[in-house]
C-alpha positions in Angstrom: 70.2 33.4 80.7 67.8 32.1 82.8 64.8 30.4 82.2 61.7 32.8 80.9 58.7 33.4 83.2 55.3 31.3 82.2 52.3 32.9 82.1 51.6 31.1 85.0 54.1 32.7 87.3 52.5 36.3 86.0 49.3 35.3 87.0 50.4 34.0 90.8 52.1 37.6 91.2 49.2 39.2 90.1 46.5 37.6 92.3 49.1 37.6 94.9 49.5 41.5 95.1 45.2 41.9 94.6 44.9 43.1 91.2 42.1 42.1 89.1 42.5 41.0 85.5 41.1 44.2 84.3 42.7 46.1 86.7 46.1 44.6 85.5 45.0 45.5 81.8 44.2 49.1 83.1 47.8 49.4 84.8 50.2 47.9 82.0 47.5 49.5 78.8 47.9 45.9 77.7 44.6 44.6 76.3 42.5 42.5 78.8 42.4 39.5 76.1 46.2 39.6 75.2 47.1 39.4 79.3 44.5 36.7 79.4 46.4 34.5 77.0 49.4 35.1 78.4 48.6 34.1 81.8 46.6 30.8 80.3 50.0 30.1 78.3 47.9 30.5 74.8 51.0 33.6 74.2 54.2 33.9 75.3 55.3 36.0 78.2 57.5 38.2 75.9 59.8 41.0 77.7 57.8 44.0 77.1 54.9 42.1 78.8 57.0 41.0 82.1 58.4 44.6 81.9 54.9 46.0 82.1 53.7 43.5 85.4 57.3 44.0 86.9 56.2 47.9 87.2 52.5 47.6 87.9 53.3 45.2 90.7 55.9 47.7 92.0 53.3 50.5 92.3 51.6 47.8 94.5 54.8 47.5 96.8 55.2 43.8 95.3 58.1 42.3 93.6 58.4 39.8 90.4 60.9 37.5 90.8 62.0 36.3 87.4 65.2 34.6 88.2 67.7 36.6 86.6 65.6 36.2 82.6 65.0 39.2 80.9 68.4 41.1 81.9 68.4 42.9 78.7 65.1 44.3 78.5 65.2 45.6 82.2 69.2 47.3 81.3 67.4 49.1 78.3 64.4 50.1 80.0 66.6 51.9 83.1 68.4 53.0 80.0 65.5 54.6 78.8 64.2 56.2 82.0 67.6 57.8 82.6 68.1 59.0 78.8 67.6 62.5 80.2 70.1 63.2 82.4 72.9 60.9 80.4 73.4 57.3 79.6 73.9 55.4 82.4 77.7 53.9 83.3 76.3 50.1 82.3 75.1 48.3 79.4 75.9 51.1 76.5 78.9 51.8 77.6 79.9 48.6 77.5 78.5 47.3 74.5 80.1 50.3 73.2 84.2 49.5 74.3 83.4 45.5 73.0 82.3 47.7 69.3 85.4 49.6 69.2 87.9 46.7 70.2 86.0 44.4 67.3 86.4 47.7 64.8 90.3 48.1 65.6 90.6 44.9 65.3 88.8 44.7 62.4 90.6 48.0 60.6 94.4 46.0 61.3 93.0 43.3 59.4 90.1 43.8 56.8 90.2 45.0 53.6 87.5 47.5 53.1 87.1 51.0 54.6 85.5 52.2 57.6 83.0 53.7 55.3 82.1 50.9 53.6 81.8 48.9 57.1 79.6 51.0 58.0 77.2 51.4 55.1 76.8 47.2 55.3 76.1 47.8 59.6 73.3 50.5 58.7 71.5 47.9 55.5 71.8 45.1 58.5 69.9 47.9 60.6 67.8 48.6 58.0 66.4 45.1 57.8 66.4 44.9 61.7 64.4 47.7 62.2 61.0 45.8 61.4 61.9 42.4 63.6 63.9 43.6 66.7 62.2 44.8 69.5 63.1 48.8 69.3 64.5 48.1 73.1 67.1 45.6 71.5 67.6 47.7 68.6 68.0 51.0 70.6 70.9 49.6 72.4 73.2 48.3 69.8 72.1 51.8 68.2 73.5 53.7 70.6 76.3 51.9 71.1 77.0 51.8 67.5 76.7 55.8 67.5 79.2 56.2 70.1 81.6 54.3 68.0 81.0 55.7 64.7 80.8 59.1 66.3 84.7 58.3 67.1 85.2 57.1 63.7 84.7 60.1 62.0 86.5 62.5 64.7 89.7 60.2 64.2 88.9 59.2 60.6 90.9 60.7 57.2 89.0 63.4 55.4 88.5 60.7 52.1 86.7 59.0 54.8 84.5 61.5 56.3 81.4 62.0 53.8 81.0 58.4 53.8 80.8 58.3 57.4 78.7 61.0 58.0 76.5 59.7 55.3 75.9 56.2 57.4 75.9 58.8 60.3 72.6 60.0 58.8 70.8 57.1 58.5 72.2 55.4 61.8 70.9 58.7 63.6 67.5 58.0 61.3 66.9 54.6 62.8 67.8 55.8 66.0 65.2 58.4 66.1 62.5 55.9 64.9 63.2 53.2 67.3 62.6 56.2 70.1 59.4 57.0 68.2 58.4 53.2 68.4 58.7 53.6 72.1 56.9 57.0 72.4 59.6 58.9 73.1 58.8 62.1 71.4 61.7 64.0 72.8 64.9 62.1 72.0 63.0 61.0 68.1 63.1 65.1 67.6 66.6 65.3 69.0 67.7 62.3 67.0 66.1 63.2 63.4 67.5 66.8 63.6 70.7 64.9 64.1 70.2 62.7 61.0 69.5 65.8 58.9 72.1 67.7 59.8 74.7 64.4 59.2 72.8 63.9 55.5 73.4 67.3 55.0 77.4 67.4 55.7 77.7 64.0 53.3 76.4 66.1 50.6 74.9 62.8 49.4 71.3 63.5 47.8 70.2 60.3 48.3 71.0 60.1 52.4 69.4 63.5 52.3 66.1 62.5 50.4 65.9 59.4 52.7 66.3 60.9 56.2 63.9 63.7 55.3 61.5 61.5 53.9 61.3 59.0 57.0 61.3 62.1 59.2 58.0 63.2 57.0 56.4 60.1 58.0 57.6 59.7 61.4 56.1 63.4 62.1 52.5 62.2 63.1 54.3 59.9 66.2 56.6 62.8 67.7 53.6 65.7 67.2 55.8 67.6 64.6 53.6 70.0 63.2 52.1 69.5 59.8 53.4 72.4 58.4 56.9 71.8 59.6 56.6 68.5 57.6 55.7 69.7 54.7 58.6 72.6 54.8 61.1 69.8 55.5 59.7 67.4 52.3 59.7 70.1 50.3 63.7 70.7 51.1 64.5 67.9 49.2 61.6 67.8 46.4 62.5 67.7 42.6 66.3 67.0 43.3 66.5 63.3 43.3 63.0 61.7 42.2 65.1 58.7 40.4 62.9 55.6 41.1 64.7 54.8 44.4 63.4 54.2 47.6 63.8 57.2 49.0 62.3 59.2 46.7 58.9 57.2 46.8 59.3 57.7 51.0 59.4 61.5 50.3 56.7 61.4 47.8 54.3 59.3 50.4 55.5 61.3 53.4 54.6 64.4 51.6 51.3 63.3 50.2 49.8 62.3 53.7 51.2 65.4 55.2 48.9 67.0 52.2 46.2 64.9 53.2 46.0 66.1 56.8 46.3 69.7 56.2 43.1 69.3 53.9 45.5 70.0 50.7 43.7 68.5 47.9 47.1 68.7 46.1 47.9 65.1 47.8 45.8 63.0 45.4 47.9 64.6 43.2 51.3 63.9 44.6 49.6 60.5 45.2 49.8 59.7 41.5 53.1 61.1 40.8 53.9 58.3 43.7 52.1 55.3 41.9 54.1 56.2 38.8 57.4 56.4 40.8 56.5 53.5 42.3 56.6 51.1 39.0 59.5 52.5 38.1 61.6 50.7 40.7 64.3 48.6 40.2 62.8 45.1 40.7 65.3 44.3 43.7 64.1 47.6 45.5 60.6 46.5 44.9 61.1 42.9 46.5 62.6 44.3 49.7 59.4 44.1 51.5 61.1 43.9 55.0 63.6 46.6 55.2 63.5 50.7 55.2 65.5 51.0 52.2 62.6 49.0 50.2 59.9 50.3 48.4 57.3 47.1 48.0 54.0 47.9 46.5 52.5 47.7 49.9 53.7 51.1 51.2 52.1 52.4 47.8 48.7 50.8 49.2 49.4 52.0 52.5 49.3 55.5 51.5 46.7 55.2 49.6 44.7 54.3 52.4 46.1 57.2 54.9 45.4 59.9 51.9 42.1 58.9 51.1 40.8 58.6 54.4 42.1 61.8 55.7 40.5 63.3 52.5 36.9 61.3 53.5 36.7 59.5 50.0 36.0 56.2 51.7 35.4 54.2 48.8 39.0 55.0 47.4 40.2 53.7 51.2 38.2 50.6 51.2 39.7 49.6 47.8 43.6 50.7 48.7 42.6 49.1 52.2 41.6 45.7 49.9 45.0 45.7 48.2 47.1 46.3 50.7 45.8 44.2 53.3 46.0 41.2 50.5 49.6 41.2 50.1 51.0 42.2 53.7 52.4 39.1 55.3 51.7 37.9 58.9 55.1 38.9 59.7 54.3 42.7 59.8 51.5 43.2 62.4 51.7 46.5 63.0 51.1 48.2 59.4 48.2 45.3 59.1 46.4 47.1 62.3 47.4 50.6 61.1 45.0 49.7 57.7 42.5 48.0 59.5 42.4 51.2 61.9 42.6 53.5 58.5 39.4 51.3 57.8 37.7 51.9 61.2 38.0 55.8 60.6 36.4 55.1 57.4 33.4 53.5 58.8 32.6 56.7 61.1 33.4 58.9 58.7 30.5 56.8 56.8 28.3 57.4 59.8 28.5 53.5 61.4 30.3 54.9 64.7 29.5 52.0 66.6 31.0 49.7 63.7 34.1 51.9 63.7 34.8 52.0 67.0 34.2 47.9 67.2 36.4 47.6 64.4 39.2 49.9 66.0 38.7 48.3 69.7 38.9 45.3 68.1 42.4 45.6 66.5 43.9 46.9 69.9 43.0 43.5 71.5 44.4 41.4 69.0 47.4 43.1 68.4 50.7 41.5 70.3 51.7 44.6 73.0 55.3 43.9 71.6 54.3 45.3 68.3 51.8 48.3 69.5 54.2 51.4 69.1 53.1 54.9 68.9 52.6 54.9 65.2 49.2 52.3 66.1 48.1 54.8 69.4 48.2 58.0 67.0 46.1 56.0 64.5 43.5 54.4 66.8 42.8 58.4 68.1 42.7 59.5 64.6 39.4 57.2 64.7 38.2 58.9 67.5 38.7 62.0 66.3 36.3 61.6 63.3 33.3 60.4 65.9 31.1 63.9 65.4 30.8 65.8 68.9 27.0 64.2 69.0 27.8 60.7 69.3 31.1 61.5 71.5 29.1 60.3 75.1 28.3 57.2 73.4 29.6 54.3 76.0 31.4 52.6 73.3 33.0 56.3 72.3 34.2 57.1 75.8 35.2 53.4 76.3 37.7 53.6 73.7 39.1 57.0 74.2 39.7 56.3 78.2 41.5 53.3 77.1 43.9 55.6 74.7 43.6 58.6 76.8 47.1 57.8 78.5 48.7 56.6 75.9 
């Protein structure tokens, strides 16, 4: 891969195209301050930023010459644009072919069954969810999905349930990757596939886990709250052992109830707190995976529920606890907690303070982790503004910023 493009080169291309810095911020939907830092060299010109510049410049008839770098990102961008008409004949099929060869070799020399190997692969994806850019993650997920499909079709009946279990998890992580990119229709379809695969596997833990994260992901893919409520209740009570899947299910249920204005959310939250105290130590310490349940996820749920219910005193306390234990490697979740705080400020009547808080969050979050969940949480801040104040300049400015996201 060639050397990465510099911020100075991005600035030169922008100036040549006659686009102001604020104009580029509007076109790319990336904050002015972040772009300024990139162009000065204070922040890296990451692949998503370079791609955003490339598209903005193309709209003005200019070409951003990148010297061959960021090829992987451009391939995935093409894949995403073409996804509605089937996968293109490029990078993902090539990766699928390579992985098929590797899987065949593994079958010949390995001692583990295919189902066991896929179980480890799923664990790796659970850990990658928070670390890898969704575009890169999606490439690998789609390639592995094609190989897993072949294994399910060709595999022995003894392996089928284990492979279907892995398919449920793989499809769920894939759905999340689509959701992070704002591709709601693709995300909804992959969640359907995840649920069907988990149900066919007859594995209770997989069935609970898939539904739990599908419910949690619901607000970011326009799933109706009533549908999420039904989804959460389908396995409620069947597998409420102290495990991450059960905790995630109660978390999703509590958040959905709160969003519906149902006071039962507080009762569900208490159940979640009790279950969280009983999870195994390894699960409680697994902060970076979709298969762990650390304390910070309980605190996030508390913040969401109390904020949505309008109990700002309890929400502020939950936010303080969450912010005290969030690591710097979880900027997206920290941003959503701070947006909960902004919403609480608005609810308490400090509209200017709440909007300033929300604007600051959007200004300071890195563009590479500002996913759909952040945008939707920010829009909830605006929704809390009373009608009499919606024409205030700071409110309309934030509204205009979020309108196209």
